N, C-alpha and C positions, 0 to 999 in steps of 0.2 A: 341099264340097257339102253335107255335114249340119250343120259345124257353124253356122254362122249362122242356119240355120232352128231350130236346138236352142236355141239362146242367145234369138233374137228370141220363141219359144215361152213360154219362161219368163219372159222380161221381159213380156209381152203378158199372159201370167196372173197377174203380181203386180199389174201395172197395173189389170187389170180386178178385183182383190180391194179393193187399195188406192184405190177411186173414190172419187165424191163419195157414195155410199151405205155407205160402211164403218162398221162399229158404232162404232170410236173416232173422234170428230171430228177429235181432233189428228193424223191421220195419213191424213186424206182427201187425193187430189191429191200426194201426197210423191214426190219426184224417185227413179225408177228407170231403172238402165240398165246398159249392159256396160262403161262408162267410169266410170274414178274420177273423182267428182264435184269440179270444179276451181272452181265459183262458190259463195259464199255462201249464194245463194237456193236451192242444193240440198241444203241440210242441214236437218233430217236426210233421210236416203233410203238407198236400197238398191243396194249394186254386186252384178251378176250375174256370174258367171265359171265355168266350165266344164273339167275335166281330164279327158281319158283314161286308164282306168286297164288298158286292156287292147286287144289288136289289133282292126283292123278285120278282119272275115273273112267270106268268101262263107257262105251258108247253106246247110248240105249237102252231099253230094259228088254232080256231074253233076245238080244240081238246075237245072230249067227252068221258067220261067214267061213266060207272053205277056200281055201288056196292049194292051187297046184304046185307042188314044190319037188322039184326033180319028179314029175310024174307021177306024183303020188299025191291024192286030195287028203288034205289034213285040216282038222277043225282049226282056226285062227281068233286071237281076240283084239279088239282094236279098243286103243286106249287116247284119252283125251289129255291135252296138258296145257299150261297159261303160264308163261313166265317174263322175265325183262333179260335183255340181252345189254350189258355193259361192256362199250369198247373204250378203253383209257388211253391217252397220249400220254407219253414221256419223251423229255426231250433234256435236253442240257442248256438250252437258254428259253427265255420267255418267248423269243419272237420264233424259234424254231417249233416250240409247242404250239405257238396260235397257227401259224402256218400250216402245219400237218392237222391240227384240229379242222380248220377250213376246208382242208383236202376231204377230210371225213363227213364234213357235213355235206359236200357237193356229190360225194358217191352216193350217199343216203337220200339226199333230197332230188338229186337228177337222175338217179339209174332207171325210174321208169322211161325218160324220153333221151337221154344220151347212149346212143350205142358205144362210146368209148369206155362208159363206167358202167355199162348194164349187165357184167357177167356179175357183181355182188349180187344184186336183186336175183338173177334168173337160177345162182348156181343154190341159192337159199332155197328157194320156191320149186323148184325142180327135183329138190332131192328125191331119191330113189328109196329111200329106207325111214324119211319123216317128211309128213306133208306139215309144212311150216307156211306162216303168212305173218310177216312181220307189220304192225302199222306205221307203215314209211310214212305217214299224214302228222304224225306227231313225236317230235324226238326231244328228251329231256335233258338238258345239259347239267351238269354237275361238278363239284372239284374246284377246279382251279387252284391248284396247292403247289407250293415252291417249299420246299425244306433243304437244309444242307447237309451234306453227308452224303456220299455212295457205296453200294455194294463192295466196290473196290477199295475202299478206304480212304478217299480223298474228299476235301473240304466242298467239291465242286455243289452247287445247287442241283437238285432234280426237280422238274417243273411235270405238273400233271394236269389234265382236265379230260373228264369223262362226258361220254355222249351215249343215253340208253335210250331203248327202243322196246315198246312190249311186242310179245309172241304168244300166238297160238298154234298149236299142233297136233298130228295125230301120228299114231305110230302103231303097227300090227306086229302080235307077237305069235311066236310058234312055239307052244306049249309042251312040244315033244324036243325041238331042237334046241331050245332056250335062245332063240335068236328073233331078230328082225325079219321081217319076210318085206320083200322087194313089191313097193305097193303097185308097180306098172305089171304085175301078174296077176292082180287081184279082180275078179268078176262078182257081182253080185246078184244073186239068184232070187228073183220074186216068185212066192206062191201065194194063193188064198189064205187068209187067215183061217184055223179049224180045220184045214185037211194037213194029213202028214206030210212032211218035210221031202218034196222029190229028191232021187239020188242025182249028184252032181256029175254031170258026163263031160267037162269041159268044153261044152259047146253053149252058145248064146242061147238062155232059155226063150220059149214061147212069150212073146207080148202080150201081158193082159190088160184089158181095158178098164182104166182107173175109174170108169164110172159104173162098173158091175159093181153089186153087194159083194164084200167079202177080198175084193181085188186090192192090191197096191201096185204102185207104179213101179216099173223096172228097169234097172240100170245095167246095159249090156255088158260093160266095161268100161274100168277107170286106168287110165294110163296117165302117169305121173300128175295126179291130182295137187292142184294149187292150192288148195284150200278153201277159205271162205272168200267170197266176192262181196 
């Protein structure tokens, strides 16, 4: 349910970054996807993968949320996940691989401050179906491989090197439609513990005083959550 959306978001973010206006002309419009490239025209390119590193868990204990979907109030479930995104550089020469790898490091290391490459981080963190936060402050290199033989049957060498980043996030599932819920449409309704759950009207609830016994903090609305800061 979440895996295809997550990978698609990373691929979309990379394609938006290595587009026709990327600062390095040699890597504009390169091949980027979730399948290992088997065509010569796909080199150099980037191959995206994701591995879960923790359990999928429901957020909170007896946690209840209601989302307005097509004008209908529906109970939904919030899930949390954690994993690792791995982006592998593939090229037909050591120099080309190293240059593209350096570009990838620039994108991930400087996306916070450089407007020309900020789309990569923005598109990941502002995804409307999954709230994701990547650890852009800690990147793990791996690989650095060179092997003879290509998928198209020549004796050329294929050069690879990978860069990994840990990721945590949440998604909200609609148990009736079996789909993900748009996060920008969610409101959180707070009410005192031990009292009946009030009906959800789609309007902001009355703000409860967190200092009163049995009260809980209220969040009126969550629009495009960026995850944890």
